[in-house]
C-alpha positions in Angstrom: -15.8 -75.7 100.9 -16.6 -73.0 98.3 -16.8 -74.6 94.8 -13.6 -73.4 93.1 -11.6 -74.7 95.7 -13.1 -77.7 95.6 -12.5 -78.6 92.0 -9.0 -77.1 92.2 -8.2 -79.8 95.3 -10.0 -82.3 93.2 -7.8 -82.0 90.4 -4.8 -82.1 92.1 -6.0 -85.3 93.5 -6.9 -86.7 90.4 -3.9 -86.0 88.8 -1.8 -87.6 91.3 -3.7 -90.6 91.8 -3.8 -91.3 88.0 -0.3 -90.9 87.4 0.4 -93.4 90.5 -2.3 -95.8 89.3 -1.1 -95.9 85.8 2.2 -96.7 87.0 0.6 -99.3 89.4 -1.3 -101.0 86.9 0.8 -100.6 83.6 1.8 -104.3 83.9 -2.0 -106.1 84.2 -2.6 -103.3 81.5 0.0 -104.9 79.3 -1.5 -108.2 79.9 -4.7 -107.3 79.0 -4.1 -105.6 75.8 -2.2 -108.6 74.8 -5.1 -111.3 76.0 -7.8 -108.9 73.9 -5.7 -109.1 70.6 -5.0 -112.7 70.7 -8.6 -113.8 71.5 -10.9 -111.5 69.2 -9.8 -109.9 65.5 -10.5 -105.8 66.4 -8.5 -103.0 68.1 -7.9 -103.3 71.7 -9.8 -100.5 73.1 -13.3 -100.5 72.8 -15.0 -98.6 69.6 -17.8 -96.9 70.9 -19.2 -93.2 70.2 -18.3 -90.4 72.3 -20.0 -89.7 75.8 -20.7 -86.7 78.0 -19.3 -84.9 79.7 -19.1 -81.4 82.0 -21.3 -79.0 81.0 -22.5 -81.5 78.2 -19.5 -81.6 76.0 -18.4 -84.7 74.8 -15.4 -86.8 74.5 -14.0 -90.3 73.5 -13.8 -92.3 77.0 -10.7 -94.8 76.6 -11.8 -98.8 77.3 -10.2 -102.6 77.0 -12.8 -103.8 74.6 -14.7 -106.4 76.4 -16.9 -107.7 73.7 -17.0 -108.2 69.7 -15.4 -105.2 67.3 -17.9 -103.0 66.6 -20.3 -104.2 69.4 -21.9 -100.9 69.9 -22.9 -100.2 66.7 -24.0 -103.9 65.8 -26.4 -103.7 68.5 -28.2 -101.0 67.1 -28.0 -101.9 63.7 -28.3 -105.6 63.3 -31.9 -106.8 63.2 -30.9 -110.0 64.6 -30.1 -108.2 67.9 -32.9 -105.9 67.5 -34.8 -108.1 70.4 -31.4 -107.9 72.6 -31.6 -104.0 71.9 -34.9 -103.9 73.4 -34.3 -105.4 76.4 -30.8 -103.4 76.5 -33.3 -100.6 77.0 -35.4 -101.7 79.3 -33.1 -102.3 81.8 -31.8 -99.2 81.7 -29.1 -100.0 79.0 -27.6 -102.7 80.9 -27.6 -106.5 80.1 -26.7 -109.0 82.6 -25.9 -111.9 80.0 -24.6 -110.2 76.8 -23.9 -112.7 74.2 -21.7 -110.1 72.8 -18.9 -110.0 75.7 -16.3 -111.9 75.1 -14.0 -114.4 77.1 -11.4 -112.0 78.5 -14.1 -109.0 78.3 -16.1 -110.9 81.1 -13.3 -111.6 83.4 -11.7 -107.4 83.0 -15.8 -106.4 83.4 -16.6 -108.4 86.1 -13.3 -106.9 87.9 -13.3 -103.3 86.5 -10.0 -104.0 84.9 -11.9 -102.7 81.6 -11.6 -99.3 83.1 -7.9 -98.8 83.5 -7.5 -96.6 80.5 -9.3 -94.1 81.6 -6.7 -92.9 83.8 -5.4 -91.1 80.6 -8.9 -89.4 80.2 -8.6 -88.0 83.4 -5.0 -86.6 82.9 -6.7 -84.9 80.0 -9.1 -83.4 82.5 -12.1 -85.1 81.0 -12.9 -87.0 84.0 -12.3 -87.5 87.3 -11.2 -90.4 89.5 -14.7 -90.2 91.2 -17.8 -88.7 89.8 -21.3 -89.8 88.0 -21.1 -92.3 85.1 -20.3 -91.2 81.8 -23.9 -91.4 80.1 -23.9 -92.1 76.3 -26.1 -89.4 74.9 -28.6 -91.1 73.5 -29.2 -93.3 76.6 -29.5 -89.7 78.6 -32.4 -88.9 75.8 -34.1 -92.0 75.9 -33.8 -92.5 79.6 -35.1 -89.1 80.0 -38.1 -90.3 78.1 -38.7 -93.4 79.8 -38.2 -91.3 83.5 -39.3 -87.7 82.6 -38.8 -87.0 86.3 -35.3 -87.8 85.9 -34.1 -84.2 84.3 -33.7 -82.2 86.6 -31.0 -84.8 88.4 -29.2 -85.0 84.4 -28.7 -81.4 85.2 -27.1 -81.5 87.9 -25.1 -84.2 87.0 -23.9 -82.3 83.7 -22.1 -79.6 86.5 -19.4 -82.0 87.3 -17.0 -84.3 85.2 -18.0 -88.2 85.0 -15.7 -90.9 87.1 -14.1 -93.8 86.9 -15.8 -94.6 89.9 -18.7 -93.1 91.6 -21.7 -93.6 94.5 -23.8 -95.8 92.3 -21.0 -98.0 91.3 -19.9 -98.8 94.9 -23.6 -99.3 96.0 -24.8 -101.9 93.9 -23.4 -101.1 90.3 -25.3 -102.8 87.3 -28.4 -103.9 89.9 -29.1 -100.0 89.7 -31.9 -98.9 87.4 -31.7 -95.3 85.6 -33.7 -93.5 87.6 -32.0 -94.7 91.3 -28.6 -94.2 89.7 -28.9 -91.0 87.9 -30.4 -89.5 91.4 -27.7 -90.9 93.0 -25.3 -89.3 90.9 -27.0 -85.7 90.9 -26.9 -86.4 95.2 -23.1 -86.8 94.5 -22.7 -83.7 91.8 -24.5 -80.9 94.6 -22.3 -82.1 97.8 -19.1 -81.6 96.5 -17.3 -83.3 99.1 -13.8 -84.5 99.4 -14.8 -86.7 102.8 -17.5 -88.4 100.3 -14.7 -89.2 97.6 -12.5 -90.5 100.1 -15.1 -93.0 101.0 -16.0 -93.7 97.7 -12.2 -94.5 96.7 -11.5 -96.6 100.0 -14.8 -98.8 98.7 -14.0 -99.2 95.1 -10.9 -101.6 95.6 -13.5 -103.7 97.3 -15.8 -103.6 94.4 -13.4 -104.3 91.9 -11.7 -107.2 93.2 -15.1 -109.1 94.1 -17.0 -107.9 91.4 -20.0 -107.1 92.9 -22.9 -106.4 90.7 -20.8 -106.2 87.4 -22.8 -106.6 84.2 
């Protein structure tokens, strides 16, 4: 299938699925928003910097807040969290036992409920249902320094929109380090296969329910 036709069909599927899923999950989204507001002070949505989208364009990713307010900035600027930040970078920008995560946050992260608002990003055309991880700019920069051999993979990943779910998310999620993760993302971007998209979408609900590999 030619790339132009692939992206047209993929975009059509994205829009239809996003609308259906927003309607289906709206009760869960409302309950989640109320729970976040009642548990800790701060915004309902995560207050994080822009992510890197297709062709390297930045965009704001919508996500339910699963941590204390201003968690992203505090990790990088609070001297008390300096050791934690080093561990975060060492572990491919993931923390297994992150003290910033709230009680509600732990549950919604485990079952990927925090990702539901990204359906709005899909409708806006900034993301797809299936695609590579939406990385932070500093994450890509630091990880390419740590793994110089990944630069070619990063370039390939920028050819497609990031996704809510993807190849690595359904193959271990947070248990996979950056070098293997970006290679899988590049593999997905290279294939441009609707059949692969379908397989990932079939596996995603199982991962969501079980919470396997979540951090």
